[in-house]
C-alpha positions in Angstrom: 18.2 -34.2 -6.3 17.6 -31.3 -3.8 18.0 -28.9 -6.6 15.3 -30.7 -8.6 12.8 -30.6 -5.8 13.6 -26.9 -5.2 13.0 -26.2 -8.9 9.7 -28.2 -8.7 8.5 -26.3 -5.7 9.2 -22.9 -7.4 7.6 -24.0 -10.6 4.4 -25.4 -8.9 4.1 -22.2 -6.8 4.5 -19.9 -9.8 2.1 -22.1 -11.9 -0.5 -22.0 -9.2 -0.1 -18.2 -9.0 -0.5 -17.8 -12.8 -3.4 -20.1 -13.4 -5.4 -19.0 -10.3 -5.2 -15.3 -11.3 -8.8 -15.2 -12.5 -10.0 -16.3 -9.1 -8.2 -13.5 -7.2 -10.5 -10.8 -5.7 -9.1 -7.3 -5.8 -10.0 -4.4 -3.5 -9.3 -0.7 -3.5 -8.0 0.5 -0.1 -8.0 4.2 1.0 -6.4 5.4 4.2 -5.4 8.6 6.1 -3.6 9.0 9.4 -5.0 11.1 12.2 -3.1 13.0 14.9 -5.0 14.4 17.8 -3.6 17.6 19.3 -4.2 19.0 22.9 -6.4 16.1 23.8 -6.8 15.4 27.5 -7.2 11.8 28.6 -7.2 9.8 31.9 -5.6 6.9 30.1 -2.0 6.1 31.1 0.7 5.1 28.6 3.9 3.2 29.3 7.4 4.3 28.5 9.6 2.1 26.4 13.2 2.3 25.0 12.1 0.8 21.6 9.2 -0.7 19.8 8.8 -2.2 16.3 5.6 -2.0 14.4 6.4 -5.0 12.2 9.4 -6.9 10.9 8.6 -6.3 7.3 6.6 -3.4 5.8 5.8 -2.7 2.1 6.3 0.8 0.7 3.8 1.6 -2.0 5.1 2.1 -5.5 5.1 5.6 -6.9 3.4 5.9 -10.3 5.5 7.9 -12.7 4.5 8.8 -16.3 7.3 8.3 -18.8 8.6 11.6 -20.2 9.6 11.4 -23.9 11.0 14.4 -25.8 10.7 13.5 -29.4 12.5 16.6 -30.5 15.8 15.3 -29.0 15.6 11.8 -30.7 18.0 11.5 -33.6 16.5 9.5 -36.5 18.5 7.1 -38.6 18.5 7.6 -42.4 15.2 6.4 -43.8 13.2 6.5 -40.6 9.9 8.4 -40.6 9.6 11.4 -38.3 6.2 11.5 -36.4 4.6 14.9 -35.6 4.3 15.0 -31.8 0.9 16.7 -32.2 -0.5 13.4 -33.6 1.0 11.0 -31.0 -2.0 11.0 -28.8 -4.4 10.4 -31.7 -2.3 7.5 -33.1 -1.9 5.6 -29.8 -5.0 6.4 -27.8 -7.4 5.8 -30.6 -6.0 2.3 -30.9 -6.3 1.8 -27.2 -10.0 2.9 -27.2 -10.8 0.5 -30.1 -9.1 -2.4 -28.2 -11.1 -1.5 -25.0 -14.4 -1.6 -26.9 -13.6 -5.1 -28.1 -12.6 -6.3 -24.6 -15.2 -4.9 -22.4 -16.3 -8.4 -21.3 -13.0 -9.2 -19.6 -12.0 -7.3 -16.4 -8.3 -6.3 -16.4 -6.6 -6.7 -13.0 -5.5 -3.4 -11.5 -1.9 -2.4 -10.9 -1.4 -3.4 -7.3 0.5 -1.8 -4.5 0.9 1.4 -6.5 -0.3 4.8 -5.2 -3.5 5.9 -7.0 -3.8 9.5 -8.3 -5.7 11.6 -5.7 -8.3 12.6 -8.2 -9.5 8.9 -8.2 -9.9 8.7 -4.4 -13.2 7.6 -3.1 -13.2 9.8 0.1 -11.9 13.2 -0.9 -15.0 15.0 0.2 -15.2 13.0 3.5 -11.6 13.7 4.2 -12.0 17.4 3.6 -14.8 17.5 6.2 -12.9 15.5 8.7 -9.8 17.7 8.4 -11.9 20.7 9.6 -12.4 19.1 13.0 -10.8 21.1 15.8 -7.5 19.8 17.2 -7.3 17.2 14.5 -4.5 16.9 11.9 -5.1 14.6 8.9 -2.0 13.3 7.1 -0.9 10.8 4.5 -4.2 10.4 2.6 -3.5 7.7 0.0 -5.1 4.8 -1.9 -4.1 1.7 -3.8 -5.3 -1.6 -5.2 -4.4 -5.0 -3.8 -5.5 -8.6 -3.9 -7.6 -9.8 -1.0 -5.4 -12.7 0.1 -5.1 -14.7 3.3 -3.2 -13.0 6.2 0.2 -14.7 5.7 0.3 -13.6 2.0 -0.8 -10.0 2.7 1.8 -7.4 3.7 1.6 -4.5 6.1 1.5 -1.4 4.0 3.4 1.7 5.1 0.9 4.6 5.6 3.0 7.2 7.4 6.6 7.4 8.7 7.1 10.8 10.3 5.8 12.0 13.7 3.1 9.3 13.7 4.1 6.0 12.1 1.2 3.9 10.8 0.9 0.6 8.9 -2.2 -1.3 7.8 -2.9 -4.8 6.6 -6.1 -5.8 4.6 -6.7 -9.5 4.2 -9.2 -12.3 3.9 -10.0 -14.7 6.7 -13.5 -16.1 7.0 -14.5 -12.5 6.3 -12.4 -9.5 5.1 -10.4 -8.0 8.0 -8.3 -4.9 8.7 -5.3 -4.8 11.0 -4.3 -1.2 11.9 -1.2 -0.2 13.8 0.0 3.3 14.7 2.8 4.6 17.0 3.8 8.0 18.2 6.8 8.2 20.5 9.8 5.9 19.7 10.9 5.3 16.2 8.9 2.1 15.5 10.2 1.6 12.0 13.9 1.8 12.8 14.2 -2.0 13.0 11.7 -2.8 10.4 12.6 -3.9 6.8 10.9 -1.5 4.4 10.3 -3.6 1.2 9.9 -2.3 -2.3 7.3 -3.8 -4.5 10.0 -5.7 -6.5 11.3 -7.3 -3.3 7.8 -8.2 -2.2 7.2 -10.0 -5.6 10.1 -12.3 -5.0 9.6 -12.8 -1.2 7.9 -16.2 -1.7 11.1 -17.5 -3.3 13.6 -16.1 -0.7 11.7 -15.9 2.6 11.9 -13.2 5.1 14.0 -10.0 4.7 16.2 -8.7 7.5 18.1 -5.5 8.1 21.8 -5.6 7.3 24.7 -3.5 8.7 22.9 -2.7 11.9 25.1 -0.6 14.1 26.5 -2.5 17.1 27.9 0.7 18.7 26.6 1.5 22.2 23.7 3.9 21.9 22.2 5.9 24.8 18.9 4.3 25.8 16.1 6.9 25.9 12.7 6.1 27.1 9.7 7.5 25.2 6.0 7.4 26.0 4.5 4.8 23.7 1.2 5.9 22.1 0.1 2.7 20.4 -2.9 1.8 18.4 -3.1 -1.9 17.5 -6.5 -3.1 16.5 -7.9 -5.7 14.2 -11.5 -6.0 13.1 -13.8 -7.8 10.7 -15.3 -5.7 8.0 -17.6 -5.8 5.0 -16.4 -4.3 1.7 -17.5 -0.8 0.6 -17.3 0.4 4.2 -15.3 3.2 5.9 -13.7 2.5 9.3 -12.1 4.7 12.0 -9.6 3.1 14.3 -9.6 5.4 17.4 -7.0 6.4 20.0 -6.5 9.5 22.2 -3.3 10.5 20.4 -3.2 8.8 16.9 -5.8 7.2 14.7 -6.3 5.7 11.2 -9.2 6.0 8.7 -9.5 3.1 6.3 -12.0 2.4 3.5 -12.0 -0.9 1.6 -14.0 -1.2 -1.7 -14.7 -3.9 -4.2 -12.9 -3.9 -7.6 -14.3 -3.4 -10.1 -16.5 -0.7 -8.6 -20.2 -1.7 -8.5 -22.4 0.4 -10.6 -25.4 2.0 -8.8 
């Protein structure tokens, strides 16, 4: 009986996801991390042995174009060999004709996948910001995602080196951004870094946790914790800066599909 109800819960959940897809609002998010160098401040910062940005963080999917070398494919007897020079014409002409017939329907974007930098919204703005003295701009990236409620929206991994930043974009009464950055202790050491595939099945299996954590005695070292942790209400098609004397985050959130001027 328990198995039946478990199956029913999964089926209903998946059915709701499938049939409500047309109601989902998508957004395009663009971010970059900021490191301030040689900045003087009167603000004091605490020392800690460890700090964790979030228990679970989603690493964006890297887009990879398939590489097919037709010259290395062995054909069976009777198969037709296609001239590689005509591949693009054969396939892409068909795609264009399909797109012309389906312009009325909006195709959902590929979510949580890094977008090619040539399709960024803020390339010019980021170039100008990067010229500011004593400022280092890192990890400029962009992706599409659904604008879901907070509990269904993951923290996205923005940067993981000297400065470690994550960001969550979600819908409450209004759209909101939750930005978190740390410099000092390794704030991702105890966080579970999810792949997109793991995130897709998370509703079925619950929270992820780290395995094989070393139980050996480690020397406790205190580091100064430079922490940015801010959440704010936003409107779409806006660009926001989350400020801190040491680290910062630039975030833009835009409607999808893009509104024509």
